[in-house]
C-alpha positions in Angstrom: 0.0 0.0 0.0 1.3 3.5 -0.8 2.3 5.7 2.1 1.5 9.4 2.6 3.9 11.4 0.5 6.6 13.6 2.1 6.3 17.2 1.2 9.5 18.6 -0.4 8.1 22.2 -0.8 4.6 23.7 -0.5 3.1 25.8 -3.3 5.0 29.0 -3.6 2.0 31.0 -4.8 -1.8 30.9 -4.7 -3.9 30.7 -7.9 -7.6 31.2 -7.5 -9.9 31.8 -10.4 -13.5 31.1 -11.4 -12.7 27.4 -12.2 -10.1 26.2 -9.8 -8.4 27.0 -6.5 -4.8 26.0 -5.6 -5.7 26.2 -1.8 -7.7 22.9 -2.2 -4.4 21.1 -2.3 -3.5 22.3 1.2 -5.6 19.6 2.9 -5.4 17.0 0.1 -3.8 13.7 1.3 -1.2 12.9 -1.4 0.1 9.4 -1.7 3.7 8.6 -2.5 2.9 6.9 -5.8 0.4 9.5 -7.1 0.6 10.9 -10.6 -0.3 14.5 -11.2 -1.2 15.5 -14.8 -1.2 19.3 -15.0 -1.8 21.3 -18.1 -3.2 24.5 -19.5 -6.8 23.7 -20.6 -7.2 22.0 -24.0 -3.6 20.9 -24.4 -4.2 17.2 -24.3 -5.3 16.8 -20.6 -8.0 14.1 -21.1 -5.9 12.4 -23.8 -3.1 12.0 -21.3 -5.5 10.9 -18.5 -6.7 8.2 -20.9 -3.2 7.1 -21.7 -2.0 7.1 -18.1 -5.2 5.3 -17.0 -4.6 2.5 -19.5 -1.1 2.2 -18.3 -2.2 2.1 -14.7 -5.0 -0.4 -15.3 -3.1 -2.4 -17.9 -6.1 -2.4 -20.1 -7.5 -0.6 -23.2 -11.1 -0.9 -21.9 -12.8 2.5 -21.7 -13.2 4.0 -18.3 -15.0 7.1 -17.0 -12.1 9.5 -16.9 -13.7 12.0 -14.5 -14.5 9.3 -12.0 -11.1 7.6 -12.3 -8.9 10.8 -12.3 -9.9 13.3 -9.5 -9.3 17.0 -10.0 -8.4 18.3 -6.5 -8.3 22.1 -7.4 -11.7 22.1 -9.3 -14.3 24.4 -7.8 -17.5 23.2 -9.6 -18.2 20.0 -7.6 -19.7 20.3 -4.1 -17.0 20.9 -1.4 -15.3 17.7 -0.4 -16.5 15.7 -3.5 -13.1 15.4 -5.1 -11.4 14.5 -1.8 -13.9 11.8 -1.2 -13.5 10.4 -4.7 -9.7 10.4 -4.4 -9.7 8.7 -0.9 -12.0 6.0 -2.1 -9.7 4.9 -4.9 -7.5 1.8 -4.4 -5.7 1.9 -7.7 -2.6 4.1 -8.3 -4.1 7.5 -8.6 -3.7 9.9 -11.5 -4.8 13.3 -10.5 -5.7 16.2 -12.8 -4.8 19.8 -12.4 -4.7 23.1 -14.4 -2.2 24.7 -12.0 1.4 25.9 -12.8 4.1 23.9 -11.2 4.9 26.5 -8.6 1.3 26.7 -7.5 1.3 22.9 -6.8 2.8 21.3 -3.7 5.9 19.2 -4.6 6.1 15.8 -3.0 8.8 13.1 -2.9 8.0 10.2 -5.1 5.0 11.8 -6.8 5.2 12.0 -10.6 4.3 15.2 -12.4 3.4 15.1 -16.1 2.9 18.4 -18.0 1.4 18.5 -21.5 1.9 21.6 -23.7 0.5 22.8 -27.0 1.0 25.8 -29.2 -0.9 28.7 -27.6 -2.9 29.5 -30.7 -4.2 25.9 -30.9 -5.0 25.8 -27.2 -6.9 29.1 -27.5 -9.0 27.8 -30.5 -9.8 24.6 -28.8 -10.6 26.4 -25.6 -13.1 28.6 -27.5 -14.9 25.5 -28.7 -14.9 24.1 -25.2 -16.5 27.2 -23.7 -18.8 28.0 -26.5 -20.7 24.8 -25.9 -21.3 25.1 -22.2 -24.8 24.1 -21.1 -27.0 26.6 -19.3 -26.4 24.6 -16.1 -22.6 24.9 -16.4 -22.8 28.7 -17.0 -25.1 29.1 -14.0 -22.7 27.1 -11.8 -19.7 29.2 -12.9 -21.7 32.4 -12.2 -22.7 31.2 -8.8 -19.1 30.4 -7.8 -17.9 33.7 -9.2 -20.6 35.8 -7.5 -19.9 34.1 -4.2 -16.2 34.8 -4.4 -15.2 38.3 -3.1 -12.3 38.3 -5.6 -14.9 38.6 -8.4 -17.9 40.1 -6.6 -21.6 39.8 -6.7 -23.0 40.5 -10.2 -19.9 39.4 -12.1 -20.7 39.9 -15.7 -18.0 37.8 -17.2 -19.0 36.0 -20.5 -18.6 32.4 -19.6 -19.6 31.0 -23.0 -18.2 33.2 -25.8 -19.6 32.8 -29.3 -17.1 34.8 -31.4 -13.7 33.1 -31.8 -12.0 36.3 -33.0 -13.1 38.3 -30.0 -12.2 35.4 -27.7 -8.6 35.3 -29.0 -8.3 39.0 -28.8 -9.1 38.8 -25.1 -7.0 35.6 -24.7 -3.9 37.4 -25.9 -4.4 40.4 -23.7 -5.0 38.2 -20.6 -6.0 37.0 -18.2 -6.8 34.9 -21.3 -9.8 32.8 -20.3 -12.7 32.6 -18.0 -10.3 32.0 -15.1 -9.8 35.5 -13.8 -6.3 35.1 -12.5 -3.2 35.8 -14.6 -1.3 33.2 -12.6 -3.3 30.5 -14.3 -2.7 31.7 -17.8 -1.0 29.9 -20.6 2.3 31.8 -20.4 2.7 31.4 -16.7 1.8 27.7 -17.0 4.4 27.0 -19.6 7.2 29.0 -17.9 6.7 27.3 -14.6 7.0 23.8 -15.9 9.8 24.6 -18.3 11.8 25.8 -15.3 11.1 22.5 -13.6 12.0 20.4 -16.7 15.2 18.9 -15.2 13.5 17.7 -12.0 13.6 13.8 -12.2 10.0 13.5 -11.2 8.7 15.9 -13.8 8.0 14.9 -17.4 7.2 17.3 -20.2 5.0 16.0 -23.0 3.7 17.9 -26.1 0.5 17.5 -28.0 2.3 17.5 -31.3 4.6 14.7 -30.2 1.6 12.6 -29.2 0.2 13.1 -32.7 3.5 12.5 -34.5 4.6 9.4 -32.5 1.8 8.2 -30.2 3.4 4.9 -29.4 6.8 6.4 -28.7 5.4 9.0 -26.3 3.2 6.4 -24.6 6.3 4.3 -24.0 8.1 7.3 -22.7 5.3 8.0 -20.2 5.3 4.4 -19.1 9.0 4.5 -18.5 8.7 7.7 -16.5 6.0 6.1 -14.4 7.9 2.8 -13.9 5.1 0.8 -15.4 5.9 -2.4 -17.3 3.5 -3.2 -20.2 3.7 -6.5 -22.1 4.7 -6.1 -25.7 1.5 -8.0 -26.7 -0.7 -5.3 -25.2 1.0 -2.3 -26.6 -0.8 -2.3 -30.0 -4.2 -2.4 -28.3 -3.3 0.5 -26.0 -1.9 2.6 -28.8 -5.0 2.1 -30.9 -7.3 2.9 -28.0 -5.4 6.2 -27.5 -6.0 7.4 -31.0 -8.5 10.2 -31.7 -10.9 8.1 -33.7 -11.1 5.5 -30.9 -11.6 8.1 -28.2 -14.3 9.9 -30.2 -16.0 6.6 -30.7 -16.0 5.7 -27.0 -16.6 9.3 -25.8 -19.8 8.4 -24.0 -18.0 5.8 -22.0 -15.0 8.0 -21.3 -17.1 11.0 -20.3 -20.5 9.7 -19.2 -21.6 12.9 -17.4 -20.4 15.3 -20.1 -23.9 16.0 -21.2 -24.4 18.0 -18.0 -21.5 20.3 -19.0 -21.4 20.6 -22.7 -24.1 20.6 -25.4 -23.4 17.4 -27.3 -21.6 15.9 -24.3 -18.4 13.9 -24.8 -18.7 14.1 -28.6 -18.4 17.9 -28.3 -15.6 17.8 -25.7 -13.5 15.4 -27.8 -13.8 17.7 -30.8 -11.3 17.7 -33.6 -7.9 16.8 -32.2 -6.2 18.9 -34.9 -3.9 21.9 -35.0 -3.9 25.2 -36.9 -7.7 25.6 -37.0 -7.0 29.2 -36.1 -5.5 29.9 -39.5 -7.9 32.1 -41.5 -9.9 32.8 -38.3 -7.8 34.9 -36.0 -6.9 38.5 -37.1 -3.4 39.3 -38.3 -3.0 42.0 -35.7 -4.0 39.6 -32.8 -1.6 37.0 -34.1 1.2 39.6 -34.3 0.5 40.5 -30.6 0.6 36.8 -29.7 4.0 36.5 -31.4 5.3 39.6 -29.6 4.1 38.2 -26.3 5.8 34.9 -26.9 9.1 36.7 -27.7 8.7 38.8 -24.5 7.7 36.0 -22.2 9.5 32.9 -23.4 13.1 32.1 -24.0 13.9 31.0 -27.6 14.1 27.3 -26.5 10.8 27.5 -24.7 9.1 29.2 -27.6 10.3 26.6 -30.0 9.2 23.8 -27.7 5.7 25.3 -27.2 5.2 25.8 -30.9 6.6 22.6 -32.3 7.0 20.0 -29.5 10.2 18.2 -28.5 10.7 16.1 -31.7 10.5 18.9 -34.2 12.2 21.5 -31.9 15.2 19.1 -31.5 15.3 18.5 -35.3 15.2 22.2 -36.0 18.0 22.8 -33.5 20.2 20.1 -35.1 20.0 21.7 -38.5 
């Protein structure tokens, strides 16, 4: 049985927005063999949860991702719900987060996986994500926001934008989503994990690399987690982690998604493609994005975020 993890360092800053709250980790009992999958939204979070879950369970059978992978910092469920779910689990836990590395507590033995994506692709996918919220989801976000003195009663934030151009304009200017805290933004997220990339218990994965070499990245994740998978099982796992397979089994992977998005899991698992922003976002907004990347990121971080590890390494070698 896993033991309680030993804290190496607490979170060094607080991030609280309309969707999640880093303070929820303060009383969360972390186990020494836990896995934390932390990403900016729409960068391959659920994809990675599906992959890690298959490795943990040693099976390609669909499982309810939200029930199998608790999200400690999520604000929408009733208080204590995520804690209760996590404490009831007997398998090796794989926990979800959307917090930067320095807003997470760092524990001995715990494995941290960060998944990145080009910011323009993440913004386009995030627009699709938010534009399909159900009325119930919007009402719950508004309730949480209005109850929080940080945002105040009568908060008029547009939780479900319908114009992708206006959404990206606001996304670039930041805080770039419905979160309401710059510390949870794309640029802060990527910088924090990039700075931690040499930590032995931190693994950086990229959306593009999962698309280009799904099996290679899955094996890389398995090695990082010290999980042995029989060679006979690998083809089945790799196939099940493909976009078409996940789209086909979306109702099993996300059985409660109808409560959150119009169209349920079929909407959430949307396209799985990049560069859908081309011909949509305005040139002046894209130029401001490029300028922000140049100001916020080192050249190596900028290359990695745009291209992923495989292509960035190939470009650097030429």
